[in-house]
Every structure is written in C-alpha cells, then in structure tokens.
Backbone as numpy.savetxt, mean C-alpha at the origin, in Angstrom:
# Nx Ny Nz CAx CAy CAz Cx Cy Cz
-14.91 18.28 6.85 -13.89 19.33 6.12 -12.46 19.26 6.00
-12.45 19.24 4.71 -10.69 19.63 4.32 -9.92 20.22 5.25
-8.67 19.61 5.34 -7.82 20.13 6.99 -7.42 21.53 5.91
-6.83 22.08 6.41 -5.84 23.23 6.23 -4.41 22.75 5.70
-3.75 23.58 4.39 -2.97 23.30 4.72 -1.68 23.19 6.18
-1.90 24.19 6.51 -1.19 25.11 7.37 -1.17 23.89 8.68
-2.28 23.02 9.05 -2.47 22.58 10.04 -1.95 20.87 9.77
-1.30 20.51 8.99 -0.93 19.55 8.29 0.98 18.78 8.03
1.19 18.72 9.16 3.28 18.06 9.37 2.83 17.10 7.93
2.16 16.05 8.14 2.83 15.19 6.97 0.96 14.66 6.17
0.72 14.58 4.72 0.32 13.79 4.62 0.14 11.77 3.95
-0.21 11.28 4.60 0.89 10.04 4.77 -0.81 9.14 3.59
-0.04 8.26 2.62 -0.94 8.32 1.69 -1.00 6.34 1.64
-1.47 5.34 1.47 -2.08 3.93 1.18 -1.08 4.34 -0.25
-1.11 2.67 -0.80 -0.30 2.27 -1.84 -1.45 1.59 -2.59
-1.39 0.67 -2.95 -2.84 0.35 -3.39 -4.15 0.56 -3.42
-5.05 0.80 -4.40 -6.39 1.60 -4.43 -5.82 2.54 -4.13
-4.97 3.09 -4.17 -4.81 4.84 -4.07 -4.01 5.35 -4.82
-2.54 5.13 -4.47 -1.27 5.59 -5.45 -1.62 4.64 -6.82
-2.25 3.21 -6.69 -2.35 2.18 -7.76 -3.60 1.94 -8.38
-3.98 1.47 -9.13 -5.04 1.15 -9.66 -5.15 -0.24 -9.88
-6.32 -0.32 -9.74 -6.88 -2.25 -9.35 -5.37 -3.17 -10.33
-5.46 -4.38 -10.25 -4.75 -5.04 -11.12 -5.37 -5.07 -12.84
-5.17 -5.50 -13.82 -6.45 -5.31 -14.65 -5.99 -6.97 -14.84
-6.66 -7.47 -15.95 -6.81 -8.90 -16.29 -6.04 -9.78 -16.96
-5.01 -8.98 -17.74 -3.77 -9.17 -18.26 -3.18 -9.73 -17.26
-3.00 -8.91 -16.53 -2.27 -9.13 -15.35 -2.33 -10.12 -15.10
-3.31 -10.34 -13.56 -4.12 -11.24 -13.49 -3.73 -12.60 -14.16
-3.97 -12.56 -15.47 -4.05 -13.48 -16.55 -2.38 -14.27 -16.34
-1.85 -13.29 -16.32 -0.23 -13.99 -16.59 0.09 -14.41 -15.18
-0.57 -13.92 -13.62 0.39 -14.92 -12.88 -0.77 -16.09 -12.25
-1.88 -15.98 -13.17 -2.43 -17.27 -13.15 -2.04 -18.27 -13.84
-1.37 -17.69 -15.38 -0.73 -18.69 -16.04 -0.10 -19.28 -15.66
1.06 -18.76 -14.98 2.12 -19.12 -14.33 2.12 -20.40 -13.20
1.05 -19.78 -12.24 0.32 -20.66 -11.47 0.02 -21.97 -11.30
-1.32 -22.14 -12.53 -1.87 -22.96 -12.99 -3.31 -22.61 -12.34
-3.72 -21.11 -12.13 -5.00 -21.41 -10.27 -5.98 -19.92 -11.54
-6.40 -20.38 -10.67 -7.39 -18.79 -10.96 -7.34 -18.00 -9.32
-5.76 -17.61 -9.60 -5.61 -16.59 -7.88 -6.52 -15.32 -7.63
-7.64 -14.82 -9.21 -8.33 -13.75 -8.77 -9.30 -14.21 -8.54
-10.60 -15.00 -7.83 -10.95 -15.28 -7.63 -10.93 -14.75 -6.14
-11.97 -14.32 -5.70 -12.28 -13.54 -3.99 -11.87 -14.65 -3.26
-11.84 -15.86 -3.13 -11.93 -16.87 -2.73 -11.22 -17.62 -2.79
-9.55 -17.05 -3.37 -8.44 -18.07 -3.34 -8.18 -18.12 -2.46
-6.92 -19.13 -2.53 -5.51 -19.03 -1.79 -4.69 -17.62 -1.56
-4.51 -17.14 -2.71 -3.89 -15.53 -2.75 -4.50 -14.68 -1.88
-6.27 -14.82 -1.21 -6.18 -14.09 -1.05 -6.71 -14.33 0.78
-6.18 -16.06 0.90 -6.92 -16.66 1.95 -5.12 -15.60 2.98
-4.33 -15.85 2.33 -3.46 -15.94 3.04 -2.10 -14.40 3.22
-3.18 -13.85 2.45 -2.30 -12.47 2.02 -1.94 -11.85 2.80
-2.84 -11.13 4.39 -2.85 -11.06 5.19 -1.52 -10.60 6.06
-1.42 -11.94 6.40 0.06 -12.65 6.87 1.49 -12.62 6.32
0.57 -12.74 4.67 2.38 -12.75 3.89 2.33 -10.53 3.94
1.35 -10.13 4.06 1.81 -8.20 4.48 2.29 -8.32 5.73
1.82 -8.96 6.41 2.29 -8.16 7.51 3.55 -8.86 8.18
4.18 -9.62 7.05 5.87 -10.61 7.05 5.60 -11.65 8.23
4.83 -12.22 8.31 4.35 -13.67 8.73 5.01 -14.71 8.31
4.77 -14.49 6.90 5.14 -15.56 6.02 6.22 -14.93 4.47
7.25 -15.70 5.08 8.04 -15.07 3.92 7.67 -15.89 2.20
8.38 -14.94 1.20 7.84 -14.99 0.19 8.07 -16.98 -0.05
8.54 -17.47 0.64 8.91 -19.03 -0.22 7.76 -19.98 0.78
7.50 -19.63 2.04 6.09 -20.16 2.38 4.99 -19.63 2.43
4.74 -18.23 1.29 3.56 -17.88 1.25 2.93 -18.63 -0.38
4.08 -18.69 -1.03 3.58 -19.20 -2.36 3.59 -20.94 -1.88
4.79 -21.35 -1.85 4.12 -22.93 -0.98 2.76 -22.84 -0.59
2.25 -22.65 0.15 1.11 -22.40 0.69 -0.25 -21.78 -0.42
0.04 -21.37 -0.66 -1.09 -20.70 -2.31 -1.07 -22.28 -3.01
0.18 -22.65 -3.85 -0.25 -23.21 -4.12 -0.01 -24.78 -4.24
0.47 -24.88 -2.50 0.27 -25.80 -1.98 1.15 -27.34 -2.84
2.13 -26.81 -2.33 3.37 -27.40 -3.11 4.98 -26.95 -2.65
5.81 -27.69 -3.01 7.66 -26.80 -2.81 7.51 -26.05 -3.85
8.10 -24.55 -3.84 8.31 -23.61 -5.07 10.39 -23.85 -4.83
10.75 -23.58 -5.62 12.14 -23.43 -5.15 12.48 -21.81 -5.82
13.92 -21.48 -5.64 13.80 -20.42 -5.25 13.68 -19.51 -6.74
13.90 -19.70 -8.00 13.63 -18.86 -9.21 12.47 -19.01 -9.26
11.53 -20.32 -9.25 9.79 -19.79 -9.30 9.77 -18.56 -8.14
9.66 -18.35 -6.95 9.40 -17.82 -5.71 9.66 -16.44 -6.52
11.04 -15.73 -7.05 11.41 -14.91 -7.26 10.21 -14.66 -8.69
10.62 -15.52 -9.98 9.28 -15.05 -10.98 7.71 -14.76 -10.21
7.34 -15.33 -9.28 6.08 -15.11 -8.98 5.76 -13.71 -8.09
6.96 -13.24 -7.15 7.08 -12.41 -6.68 6.96 -11.50 -7.32
7.14 -11.21 -8.50 7.66 -10.36 -9.95 6.60 -9.53 -10.16
5.33 -11.04 -10.73 4.54 -11.08 -11.17 3.27 -10.71 -10.75
3.72 -10.97 -9.29 2.31 -10.61 -8.23 2.48 -8.54 -8.01
3.85 -8.58 -8.20 4.23 -6.67 -7.92 3.44 -5.90 -8.97
3.61 -7.18 -10.60 3.48 -6.39 -11.67 1.59 -5.95 -11.48
1.50 -6.61 -10.33 -0.53 -6.78 -10.54 -0.41 -5.12 -9.95
0.39 -4.71 -8.92 -0.04 -3.54 -8.57 0.40 -2.52 -8.87
1.22 -2.80 -10.12 2.41 -1.45 -10.56 1.81 -0.20 -11.73
0.96 -0.96 -11.71 -0.08 0.58 -13.16 -0.76 1.70 -11.49
0.07 3.20 -12.06 -0.10 3.75 -11.05 -1.53 4.56 -11.26
-2.31 5.41 -10.92 -3.97 5.92 -10.78 -3.17 7.51 -10.73
-3.33 7.58 -11.99 -2.36 8.97 -12.54 -3.58 10.33 -11.72
-4.92 10.27 -11.17 -5.73 11.09 -10.57 -4.37 11.84 -9.34
-4.77 10.34 -8.61 -3.40 10.61 -7.09 -2.60 11.34 -7.80
-1.71 10.51 -8.86 -0.37 11.26 -8.65 -0.50 12.74 -9.49
-1.70 13.24 -10.00 -1.40 14.30 -10.15 -1.31 15.17 -8.19
-2.66 14.36 -7.84 -2.49 15.08 -6.38 -0.95 15.23 -5.72
-0.34 14.08 -6.01 0.93 14.82 -5.32 1.92 15.31 -6.06
2.03 15.47 -6.77 2.44 16.70 -7.99 2.21 17.86 -7.07
1.09 17.99 -6.89 0.54 19.72 -6.61 0.71 19.65 -5.09
1.03 18.91 -4.38 1.29 18.79 -2.77 2.57 18.69 -3.07
3.54 18.06 -3.70 4.76 18.08 -3.09 5.07 19.59 -3.80
4.39 20.10 -5.10 4.74 21.77 -5.61 4.62 23.32 -4.55
4.03 23.00 -3.79 2.99 23.17 -2.48 4.15 23.04 -1.06
5.06 21.79 -0.73 6.08 22.23 0.09 5.95 20.94 1.19
4.61 20.55 0.91 4.06 19.61 1.89 4.61 18.29 2.20
4.75 17.64 3.43 5.87 16.70 3.32 4.81 15.44 2.95
5.28 14.57 1.98 4.23 13.08 1.78 5.48 11.81 2.72
4.07 10.83 2.59 4.77 9.98 3.42 3.60 8.63 2.78
4.13 7.32 2.95 3.15 6.42 2.30 3.41 5.14 3.20
2.21 5.03 3.84 2.23 3.59 4.65 1.46 2.59 4.07
2.31 1.49 3.75 1.65 0.27 2.26 1.55 -1.09 3.79
0.05 -1.82 3.13 0.81 -3.44 3.51 0.91 -3.97 2.28
2.38 -4.66 2.53 3.56 -4.74 1.32 4.12 -5.98 1.98
3.90 -6.77 0.92 4.96 -8.27 1.67 7.07 -7.54 1.29
7.32 -8.02 2.06 8.89 -8.01 2.01 9.66 -7.98 0.66
9.08 -8.83 -0.33 9.99 -8.54 -1.76 9.23 -7.81 -2.48
8.56 -7.11 -2.34 7.63 -6.35 -3.39 8.28 -4.73 -2.64
8.21 -4.98 -1.57 8.33 -3.26 -1.33 10.01 -3.19 -1.61
11.27 -4.24 -1.81 12.19 -3.87 -2.13 12.01 -3.61 -4.05
11.35 -4.46 -4.35 10.86 -4.41 -5.82 10.49 -3.14 -6.33
9.65 -2.38 -5.37 9.34 -1.05 -5.94 10.56 0.28 -6.31
10.81 -0.46 -4.70 11.89 1.19 -3.59 13.11 0.69 -4.62
13.61 -0.30 -5.52 14.85 -0.54 -6.39 14.46 0.20 -7.42
13.09 0.09 -7.92 13.43 -0.13 -9.78 11.76 0.70 -9.83
10.82 1.42 -9.14 10.16 2.07 -9.40 10.10 3.55 -8.94
9.71 4.19 -9.91 9.94 5.72 -10.23 8.91 6.60 -8.99
7.48 5.73 -8.38 7.16 6.33 -7.71 7.85 6.55 -6.17
8.49 5.26 -5.95 9.21 5.89 -4.35 9.92 7.04 -4.01
10.26 7.37 -4.94 10.97 8.89 -4.76 10.57 10.38 -4.67
8.93 10.03 -4.63 8.43 11.03 -4.78 7.66 11.08 -3.32
7.95 10.58 -2.10 7.87 10.26 -1.16 9.53 10.72 -0.41
8.34 11.61 0.77 9.64 12.01 2.21 10.16 10.40 3.03
8.67 9.55 2.87 9.26 8.30 3.86 8.46 7.76 3.44
8.88 6.63 3.68 8.20 4.73 2.84 8.32 4.07 4.33
7.07 3.72 4.42 6.57 2.52 5.37 5.76 1.25 4.75
6.66 -0.25 5.35 6.04 -1.02 4.60 5.56 -1.85 5.37
4.68 -3.02 5.62 4.36 -3.61 6.92 4.88 -4.63 6.28
5.41 -5.25 5.60 6.31 -6.38 5.66 7.84 -6.09 6.43
8.26 -5.50 5.95 9.33 -5.39 6.78 8.87 -4.78 8.37
9.29 -4.05 8.46 7.86 -3.60 10.02 7.07 -5.20 10.74
6.72 -6.17 10.20 6.26 -7.18 10.99 4.53 -6.47 11.35
4.34 -5.56 11.21 3.46 -5.12 10.86 2.48 -4.57 9.99
0.81 -5.12 10.08 0.12 -4.53 9.16 -1.45 -3.95 9.57
-1.99 -2.79 8.50 -3.17 -2.00 8.96 -4.20 -3.29 9.14
-5.25 -3.20 9.88 -5.07 -1.96 10.45 -4.88 -2.34 12.20
-3.99 -2.85 12.26 -2.93 -3.08 13.72 -2.82 -1.26 14.04
-3.03 -1.30 15.23 -2.81 0.34 16.35 -1.12 0.36 15.47
-0.71 -0.52 16.31 0.60 -0.24 16.74 1.83 0.30 15.34
1.10 0.12 14.43 1.71 0.41 12.98 1.68 1.98 13.14
0.40 2.42 13.13 0.34 3.55 13.27 1.23 4.36 13.85
1.12 3.57 15.26 2.15 4.58 16.28 3.66 4.51 15.73
3.66 3.34 15.17 5.58 3.89 14.87 5.46 4.87 13.86
4.71 5.06 12.52 4.65 5.67 12.30 4.94 7.10 12.46
4.04 7.51 13.57 3.88 8.67 13.98 5.17 9.33 14.86
6.24 8.02 15.36 6.42 7.93 16.19 7.83 8.21 15.57
7.96 8.35 14.41 9.47 8.13 13.50 8.94 9.19 12.63
8.09 9.71 12.19 7.33 11.26 11.62 7.54 12.39 12.89
7.44 11.62 13.75 8.23 12.58 14.84 6.93 13.95 15.03
5.35 13.84 14.78 4.92 14.23 15.21 3.42 13.64 15.92
2.17 14.40 16.37 1.43 14.06 16.55 0.28 13.50 15.82
-1.06 12.66 15.76 -2.10 12.02 15.09 -2.90 13.68 14.13
-2.83 14.08 14.85 -3.77 15.44 14.27 -3.41 16.11 13.31
-1.29 16.05 13.02 -0.72 16.35 11.94 -0.95 16.33 10.68
-1.73 15.08 11.11 -1.31 13.74 9.70 -2.92 13.77 9.08
-2.62 13.40 7.70 -3.62 13.51 7.32 -3.20 11.94 6.21
-4.62 11.00 6.86 -4.22 9.70 5.78 -5.23 9.30 5.40
-5.12 8.59 3.64 -5.57 8.56 2.52 -5.55 6.94 2.85
-6.79 6.22 2.19 -6.71 4.80 2.33 -8.26 4.54 1.71
-8.17 3.13 1.28 -9.56 2.82 0.53 -10.12 1.78 1.76
-9.62 1.76 2.81 -9.97 0.52 3.37 -10.73 1.35 4.26
-11.91 0.73 5.21 -12.98 1.71 6.11 -11.66 1.27 7.73
-11.57 0.17 7.58 -10.66 -0.57 8.91 -9.59 0.16 9.37
-9.21 0.80 8.22 -7.52 1.23 8.12 -7.65 2.59 8.15
-8.83 3.35 8.31 -9.53 4.63 7.85 -9.58 4.83 9.99
-10.83 3.71 10.13 -11.39 3.64 11.64 -10.13 4.02 12.36
-8.93 2.76 12.40 -7.40 3.15 13.13 -6.93 4.18 12.89
-7.00 4.91 12.09 -5.62 5.65 11.59 -6.46 6.98 13.03
-7.74 7.14 12.77 -8.75 7.74 14.12 -8.54 7.38 15.18
-8.14 6.56 15.10 -8.49 5.68 16.91 -6.43 6.41 17.74
-5.66 6.99 16.40 -4.58 7.58 17.06 -4.69 9.08 16.90
-5.64 9.79 16.45 -6.30 11.32 16.15 -5.91 11.52 15.05
-5.35 10.93 13.72 -4.76 11.04 12.68 -6.31 11.60 12.08
-6.16 12.19 11.61 -7.26 12.72 10.23 -7.60 12.10 8.86
-8.66 11.76 8.01 -8.92 10.79 7.36 -9.68 11.13 6.14
-9.16 10.51 4.75 -10.33 10.84 3.64 -10.10 9.89 3.18
-11.46 8.93 2.55 -11.92 7.96 2.21 -11.66 7.62 0.73
-10.25 7.27 0.26 -10.04 6.96 -1.14 -11.23 5.87 -1.78
-11.92 6.55 -2.51 -13.40 5.41 -3.50 -13.44 6.00 -4.67
-13.59 4.62 -5.26 -13.78 5.71 -6.82 -14.74 6.67 -6.98
-13.89 8.06 -8.15 -14.88 8.73 -8.41 -14.70 9.95 -6.95
-13.66 9.69 -5.83 -13.86 11.27 -5.16 -12.89 11.95 -5.80
-13.16 12.99 -5.35 -12.32 14.60 -6.35 -10.96 14.49 -4.37
-9.93 13.68 -4.87 -9.12 13.50 -3.53 -8.32 15.15 -3.56
-8.14 16.13 -4.64 -7.94 17.03 -4.75 -8.63 18.19 -3.53
-10.04 17.96 -4.12 -11.33 19.12 -3.32 -11.36 18.51 -1.76
-11.15 17.28 -1.66 -10.80 16.25 -0.49 -9.68 16.86 0.65
-8.78 17.38 0.21 -7.60 17.89 0.53 -7.86 19.57 0.14
-8.16 20.07 0.08 -8.55 21.21 -0.58 -7.11 22.45 -1.02
-7.33 21.38 -1.99 -5.81 22.32 -3.07 -7.06 22.74 -4.14
C-alpha cells in the first residue's frame, strides 16, 4: 500500500539508478580511454574495490592505484575522480518530476547515497540536484555504507524521526531489507516502476 503523505516525515532517496540514470557507453569509454582498461566489465577492478571506496575505507589515491595496479599522481587522481563522477551525473527525469511534486507538497526530502568522498564533494559543490534536498547523507564522509544498519540508524538520529515515518527509495534489495530492519517503509526503484504511484502522488 502506498504511504499516505500525512504519515511521512521524510522521503529518503538513493542516488545511483534512482536519482541518476545508468552510465552510458560514451561516459564509460572516456574513463576506459583515460585508464587503458575496460572498467565497465562486471568483473573489473573498478567494481571489485568499489564498496570499500564508497565506504570511505579507501582514499581516491588508494582506490585508483589499486584499480590501475600502479602509482597515480594527484593530477591524475582528480581527473579520474571527475570522469568517475561524470558516469553518474545524468539525472533521471522521471525521478526529478516526482521530487518536484513532493517538494511542492511541502514534503521533506533527504538523500542517502553510497558515494566516495571526492565524488560527493564534486556533486555538492557543482551540481544542481543537491539543492532540492533538505538533508544529504553520503557514505564516504560517514565511513559507513549501505546496507550496514548503522548508516540507517545515523540517518534516523540526524533526521530526529522514527523509521516508520520514513519512506526509503532504492534500487538494491539488500539496501531495502536493511532499511526495513530499522522500521523504514520502502519502495523498490526498478526499471518501469511508476514512482509517483508508489508514493501515492
């Protein structure tokens, strides 16, 4: 059943594959050309170390040197971080419309994303979308990442609310299961989902 708006203190959105679209081939090609590797392959070193990078366990320098199996200098690190951010920069227009409707209704909006420190800094400083949210929570700076229960508990404490008053929207089942573990209501954002209908708009 879709949550009634008067029951909801906060709508909590994931970023990748919810607010943003999947990376396109041209963006992957730019990163692949810069590194000389096929990082978009599912078994690539980009993905093998990604959760640790998102969780703040690896710095950008450590991540890229591990991915590329060589030393990287600060200038190259910044270039790779920006190419990486560009992969995830394309916004999902359908989600953007839902956010606008929620904001117009007076709803409070927060974001909880697994995202490395530098990427979160780039988006917060340079992108338009962060201004649409009342609160932003990024895994890298917090040194916690979904689906770790502690990151959800941190968000609830910071929002000063109970889990049942939060609707969490994410594309990954393990993240949704963890959110339900702290009492949040959830919406599974997959291709073809009518998010407005799921949220009762």
